[in-house]
C-alpha positions in Angstrom: -29.7 106.9 -198.1 -27.2 109.0 -196.2 -29.9 110.0 -193.7 -31.2 106.4 -193.2 -27.8 104.7 -192.6 -27.2 106.0 -189.0 -30.7 104.9 -188.0 -30.2 101.4 -189.6 -26.8 101.0 -188.0 -28.2 102.0 -184.6 -30.9 99.3 -185.1 -28.3 96.7 -186.2 -26.1 97.6 -183.2 -29.0 96.7 -180.9 -29.6 93.4 -182.7 -26.1 92.3 -183.8 -23.6 93.7 -181.3 -24.3 91.0 -178.7 -23.9 88.3 -181.4 -20.6 89.7 -182.6 -19.1 90.3 -179.1 -20.1 86.7 -178.1 -18.6 85.2 -181.2 -15.3 87.3 -181.0 -14.9 86.7 -177.3 -15.1 83.0 -177.9 -12.3 83.2 -180.5 -10.3 85.9 -178.6 -10.7 84.2 -175.3 -12.7 85.5 -172.3 -9.7 87.5 -171.1 -10.0 89.8 -174.2 -13.6 90.8 -173.8 -12.7 94.5 -174.0 -10.8 93.9 -177.2 -13.7 92.1 -178.7 -16.0 95.1 -177.9 -13.4 97.4 -179.5 -13.5 95.3 -182.7 -17.3 95.5 -182.8 -17.2 99.3 -182.3 -14.7 99.6 -185.2 -17.0 97.4 -187.4 -20.0 99.6 -186.8 -18.0 102.8 -187.5 -16.9 101.2 -190.7 -20.5 100.6 -191.7 -21.4 104.2 -191.0 -18.5 105.3 -193.2 -19.0 103.0 -196.2 -22.7 102.2 -196.5 -23.7 105.7 -197.5 -21.4 105.6 -200.5 -21.3 101.9 -201.4 -24.9 101.1 -200.7 -26.4 98.6 -198.3 -25.1 95.0 -198.5 -27.6 92.4 -199.4 -27.3 91.0 -195.9 -26.2 93.7 -193.4 -26.0 91.3 -190.5 -23.8 88.9 -192.3 -21.7 91.8 -193.5 -21.1 93.1 -190.0 -20.1 89.6 -188.7 -17.8 89.0 -191.7 -16.0 92.4 -191.3 -15.7 91.9 -187.5 -14.2 88.4 -188.1 -11.8 89.7 -190.7 -10.7 92.6 -188.4 -10.0 89.9 -185.7 -7.9 88.0 -188.2 -5.9 91.1 -189.1 -5.1 91.5 -185.4 -3.7 88.0 -185.4 -1.6 88.8 -188.3 -0.3 92.1 -186.7 0.1 90.8 -183.1 1.8 87.4 -183.2 1.0 86.7 -179.5 -2.7 86.3 -180.3 -1.8 83.1 -182.0 -1.1 81.5 -178.7 -3.9 83.0 -176.6 -6.6 82.7 -179.3 -6.2 79.4 -181.1 -9.6 79.8 -183.0 -8.3 83.0 -184.5 -5.1 81.5 -185.5 -7.0 78.8 -187.2 -9.1 81.4 -189.1 -5.9 83.2 -190.0 -4.5 80.0 -191.5 -7.7 79.4 -193.5 -7.6 82.9 -194.9 -4.0 82.6 -196.0 -5.0 79.4 -197.8 -8.0 81.2 -199.4 -10.6 79.1 -197.6 -11.8 81.3 -194.8 -15.4 80.3 -194.0 -18.4 82.6 -193.6 -19.2 83.3 -189.9 -20.8 80.5 -188.0 -24.3 79.1 -188.6 -27.2 80.8 -186.8 -27.5 77.9 -184.3 -23.8 78.2 -183.3 -24.2 82.0 -183.0 -27.2 81.5 -180.7 -25.2 79.1 -178.5 -22.4 81.7 -178.3 -24.8 84.3 -177.0 -26.3 81.9 -174.4 -22.7 80.9 -173.4 -21.8 84.6 -173.0 -24.9 85.3 -171.0 -24.1 82.6 -168.4 -20.4 83.5 -168.4 -21.2 87.0 -167.4 -23.0 85.6 -164.3 -19.7 84.7 -162.6 -20.2 83.7 -158.9 -17.5 86.2 -157.8 -19.5 89.1 -159.1 -22.5 90.7 -157.3 -25.9 90.3 -158.9 -25.9 94.0 -159.9 -22.5 93.6 -161.6 -23.6 90.5 -163.4 -26.7 92.3 -164.8 -24.6 95.3 -165.7 -22.2 93.2 -167.7 -25.0 91.4 -169.6 -26.7 94.7 -170.4 -23.4 96.2 -171.7 -22.0 93.2 -173.5 -25.0 91.4 -175.0 -27.7 94.1 -175.2 -25.7 97.1 -176.4 -26.6 99.4 -173.5 -24.5 102.5 -172.9 -23.3 103.3 -169.4 -25.9 106.0 -169.2 -28.7 103.6 -170.2 -27.6 101.0 -167.6 -27.6 103.7 -164.9 -31.2 104.6 -165.8 -32.3 101.0 -165.9 -30.7 100.1 -162.6 -31.6 103.4 -160.9 -27.8 104.0 -160.3 -25.1 106.5 -161.1 -23.0 106.4 -164.2 -19.7 106.4 -162.2 -21.0 103.5 -160.2 -21.8 101.6 -163.4 -18.3 102.3 -164.8 -16.7 100.9 -161.6 -18.9 97.8 -161.7 -18.0 97.2 -165.4 -14.3 97.6 -164.7 -14.4 95.1 -161.8 -16.5 92.7 -163.8 -14.2 92.7 -166.8 -11.2 92.1 -164.5 -12.9 89.1 -163.0 -13.7 87.6 -166.4 -10.2 88.4 -167.6 -8.8 86.4 -164.7 -11.2 83.5 -165.1 -10.4 83.2 -168.7 -13.0 80.6 -169.6 -16.6 80.4 -170.8 -19.3 78.6 -169.0 -20.2 75.6 -171.1 -24.0 75.0 -171.7 -23.5 71.4 -170.8 -22.4 72.2 -167.3 -25.4 71.1 -165.2 -23.9 72.6 -162.0 -23.2 76.2 -163.1 -26.2 76.8 -165.3 -29.0 76.6 -162.7 -27.0 78.8 -160.3 -26.6 81.5 -162.9 -30.1 81.3 -164.5 -31.6 83.8 -162.0 -29.3 86.7 -163.0 -29.9 85.9 -166.7 -33.7 86.2 -166.1 -33.2 89.5 -164.2 -31.1 91.1 -167.0 -33.6 90.1 -169.7 -36.4 91.5 -167.5 -34.6 94.8 -167.1 -33.8 95.0 -170.8 -37.5 94.5 -171.7 -38.7 97.1 -169.1 -36.2 99.7 -170.4 -37.7 99.4 -173.9 -41.3 99.2 -172.7 -41.1 102.3 -170.4 -38.6 104.1 -172.6 -37.1 106.1 -169.8 -34.3 107.4 -172.1 -35.4 110.4 -174.2 -32.5 110.0 -176.7 -33.3 106.5 -177.9 -35.3 106.7 -181.2 -36.9 103.3 -181.1 -37.1 102.0 -177.5 -39.5 99.2 -178.5 -36.7 97.4 -180.3 -35.3 96.7 -176.8 -38.5 94.8 -176.0 -38.2 92.6 -179.1 -34.5 92.0 -178.4 -35.3 90.9 -174.9 -38.0 88.6 -176.2 -35.6 87.2 -178.8 -33.0 86.3 -176.1 -35.6 84.9 -173.8 -37.0 82.7 -176.5 -33.5 81.6 -177.2 -33.2 80.6 -173.5 -36.6 78.8 -173.6 -35.5 76.7 -176.6 -32.4 75.4 -174.9 -32.7 72.5 -172.5 -30.9 74.3 -169.7 -33.4 77.2 -169.9 -36.6 75.3 -170.1 -37.9 76.2 -166.6 -41.3 77.5 -165.4 -39.7 80.8 -164.5 -38.3 81.3 -168.1 -41.8 80.5 -169.6 -43.3 83.0 -167.1 -40.8 85.7 -168.1 -41.5 85.2 -171.8 -45.3 85.2 -171.2 -44.9 88.5 -169.4 -43.0 90.0 -172.3 -45.5 88.7 -174.9 -48.5 90.1 -173.0 -47.0 93.5 -172.4 -45.6 93.7 -176.0 -49.0 92.9 -177.4 -50.3 96.2 -175.9 -47.5 98.4 -177.3 -49.5 99.5 -180.4 -52.2 100.9 -178.1 -49.9 102.8 -175.6 -49.1 105.8 -177.8 -51.2 108.1 -179.9 -50.2 109.2 -183.4 -48.2 112.1 -182.0 -46.3 109.9 -179.6 -48.2 110.8 -176.4 -48.9 108.1 -173.8 -52.5 106.8 -173.6 -53.9 105.7 -170.3 -55.0 102.0 -170.1 -58.6 103.2 -169.6 -58.6 105.0 -173.0 -56.6 102.6 -175.2 -58.0 101.2 -178.3 -57.9 97.5 -177.6 -58.5 96.6 -181.2 -54.9 97.7 -181.7 -53.6 95.1 -179.3 -51.9 92.1 -181.0 -54.1 89.0 -180.5 -51.4 86.6 -181.8 -49.0 87.9 -179.1 -51.7 87.7 -176.5 -52.3 84.1 -177.5 -48.6 83.3 -177.2 -48.4 85.0 -173.9 -51.3 83.0 -172.5 -49.9 79.8 -173.9 -46.5 80.4 -172.1 -48.4 81.5 -169.0 -50.2 78.1 -168.9 -46.9 76.3 -169.3 -45.4 78.3 -166.4 -48.3 77.6 -164.1 -48.1 73.9 -164.9 -44.6 73.9 -163.4 -46.0 74.8 -160.0 -43.2 77.2 -159.2 -44.6 80.6 -158.2 -42.2 83.4 -159.1 -42.5 87.2 -159.4 -42.5 86.8 -163.2 -45.4 84.4 -163.0 -47.5 86.7 -160.9 -46.7 89.8 -163.1 -47.6 87.7 -166.2 -50.9 86.7 -164.6 -51.7 90.4 -163.9 -50.9 91.2 -167.5 -53.0 88.3 -168.6 -56.1 89.6 -166.8 -55.6 93.0 -168.4 -55.3 91.4 -171.8 -58.3 89.2 -171.3 -60.7 92.0 -170.4 -62.7 93.0 -173.4 -63.1 96.5 -172.0 -61.6 98.6 -169.2 -64.8 98.4 -167.2 -64.6 94.6 -167.3 -61.2 94.6 -165.6 -61.2 92.2 -162.6 -59.6 94.6 -160.1 -60.3 92.3 -157.2 -58.2 89.4 -158.7 -55.5 91.9 -159.7 -55.3 93.2 -156.2 -54.9 89.6 -154.9 -52.1 89.1 -157.3 -50.4 92.3 -156.3 -50.6 91.3 -152.6 -48.8 88.1 -153.6 -46.3 89.9 -155.8 -45.4 92.3 -152.9 -44.8 89.3 -150.7 -42.4 87.9 -153.3 -40.9 91.3 -154.4 -41.4 94.1 -151.8 -40.1 97.0 -153.9 -41.5 100.6 -153.9 -42.8 100.3 -157.5 -44.7 97.1 -156.7 -46.1 98.8 -153.6 -47.2 101.7 -155.8 -49.0 99.5 -158.3 -50.6 97.6 -155.5 -51.9 100.8 -154.0 -53.4 101.8 -157.4 -55.1 98.3 -157.7 -56.4 98.8 -154.1 -58.0 102.1 -155.1 -59.6 100.6 -158.2 -60.9 97.5 -156.3 -62.0 99.0 -152.9 -62.4 102.8 -153.5 -60.4 105.9 -154.2 -59.9 106.9 -150.5 -58.4 103.6 -149.6 -56.0 103.9 -152.5 -55.0 107.4 -151.5 -54.4 106.4 -147.9 -52.2 103.6 -149.2 -50.3 105.9 -151.5 -49.7 108.4 -148.7 -48.2 105.7 -146.6 -46.3 103.9 -149.4 -43.4 101.8 -148.1 -40.1 102.9 -149.6 -41.6 106.1 -151.1 -38.2 107.8 -150.6 -36.7 105.7 -153.3 -39.3 107.0 -155.8 -38.0 110.6 -155.6 -37.2 110.6 -159.4 -40.2 108.4 -160.4 -42.9 110.5 -162.1 -45.7 107.9 -161.8 -45.8 108.2 -158.0 -47.0 111.8 -157.9 -49.1 111.1 -161.0 -51.0 108.3 -159.2 -51.7 110.7 -156.3 -52.9 113.3 -158.8 -55.1 110.9 -160.7 -56.9 109.7 -157.5 -57.4 113.3 -156.3 -58.8 114.3 -159.7 -61.2 111.3 -159.7 -62.3 112.2 -156.2 -63.2 115.7 -157.3 -60.2 117.6 -155.8 -58.6 119.3 -158.9 -56.5 121.7 -156.9 -54.7 118.9 -155.0 -54.4 116.9 -158.2 -52.8 120.0 -160.0 -49.9 120.1 -157.5 -49.2 116.4 -158.0 -49.3 116.5 -161.8 -47.0 119.6 -161.8 -44.5 117.5 -159.8 -44.9 114.6 -162.3 -44.1 117.0 -165.1 -40.8 118.0 -163.3 -39.9 114.3 -162.9 -40.8 113.2 -166.5 -38.0 111.3 -168.1 -38.8 111.8 -171.8 -41.0 113.8 -174.1 -44.0 111.5 -174.3 -44.2 111.4 -170.5 -43.9 115.2 -170.2 -46.6 115.8 -172.8 -48.9 113.3 -171.0 -48.5 114.8 -167.6 -48.9 118.4 -169.0 -52.2 117.3 -170.5 -53.3 115.9 -167.1 -52.2 119.1 -165.5 -54.2 121.1 -167.9 -57.3 119.0 -167.3 -57.1 120.0 -163.6 -57.2 123.7 -164.5 
C-alpha cells in the first residue's frame, strides 16, 4: 500500500489537477490562479501523507475535490478579504457553517469549468506560446521541465512566460464564458495546439522520469472529446485532432516490446493494435473530411489512417502517404515534418532519393537534439548496404536519445551495423 500510493497520486494528479484548479479558480476568481494551484498542491501532499495509513478512499477523485474545496473554505475563514473577492467561496463557507455544504459539483459542471479554463488561458494579450504554456501547466499538470521539453524551449524561458501569463490573467480577472460566440472561435486554435502537444508528449515520451507517459495521451483524448461534445468545439479541426489521437493511440500496444524497447513500425505485431480505437479514429476522420476544411491535423490523421488500414507493412501505400506529407509540409513547414516527408520519399521512390532529401533537409539545424534525424540517415544507409556510414549515425542517435527506451533501441541498431 505504501509503495503504491505515490504512483496512484501521480496518476490522479495528471487526471484531477486540471479539474481542481479549474473549479477553485472559478470560486477564487481568475486573479487568484496561483493560489488555486497552491491549494491543489497541498491537497495532493495531504493524500500522500494520509492514504498510506488510512487506506484509499472509496472514490479518490471525489476525496481530492472535497479536500481541496474544504481547504478553500478554510482560507475564507482565515482571510476575511476573500469573502469580497470570491463570492462563491463565501457562499460555500456559509453553507458549511450551517452544516449543509454540498459535495463538489456534478461532472457536467466540472467539465464546463475545464473548458472555460482552457479558453480563458488563451487570452488575446498573450502570445500563442504563452497560451499553450499556461494550458499545459494549469490544466494538464505539466512541470516546467516537461513544458520546456514539449515546446523545445529552456526552463527559464518557460518560467518567464508563466509569470507574464499569470499576471495577464490576474489583471483580466474574468473567465471566458462558453456562450461567448466572439471569443471562443478566436481562441480555439490555441486550445487545439495545446491538446496536440499534450498528446505528443505522452506518445513520444521524451521525458525519462515519467513512469506512465501514455496517460498523457489518454488525458489529451479526454479533453479533446470534451471539446468535441460542446457546441463551441464541434468543428472539423476538432474532429480531425481527435481522429489523429485515436489512430495513434490505437497503435500504442504495439510500439513497445515486453522489456520496454521501441519497435519499428515494420516489425510491430498489428494484432496488438486496438481495432475499436481505429474504428473511432476513422469515424472522426470521416466527419472531419465532411467539413471540407483542410488542416494539418486532418492531413496527419489521414496519414495515420493509411498506416492503420494497411494489413501488413508491405501493403503500406507510401505513394499516397508521400502526397499527404507534401500537403502537410505546405500547411506546416517544420523540420520534423520535412524529416518525415523525406522518409516517406525514400520509401516511395527509393533510398537514394530519401537520403538526398535528408542531407538537404530544410531547418536541419533545429533538430540538433532530435535523435530520429541521425537515426533516419542511419537506417537508409543500413538498408543501402553501407553499415559503416550507418554506424556513425546510430552512434549519434544514441548520444541524443531522450529516454531509456530510445537509447536501448538505437544501441541495438548500432550493434546491427557492427
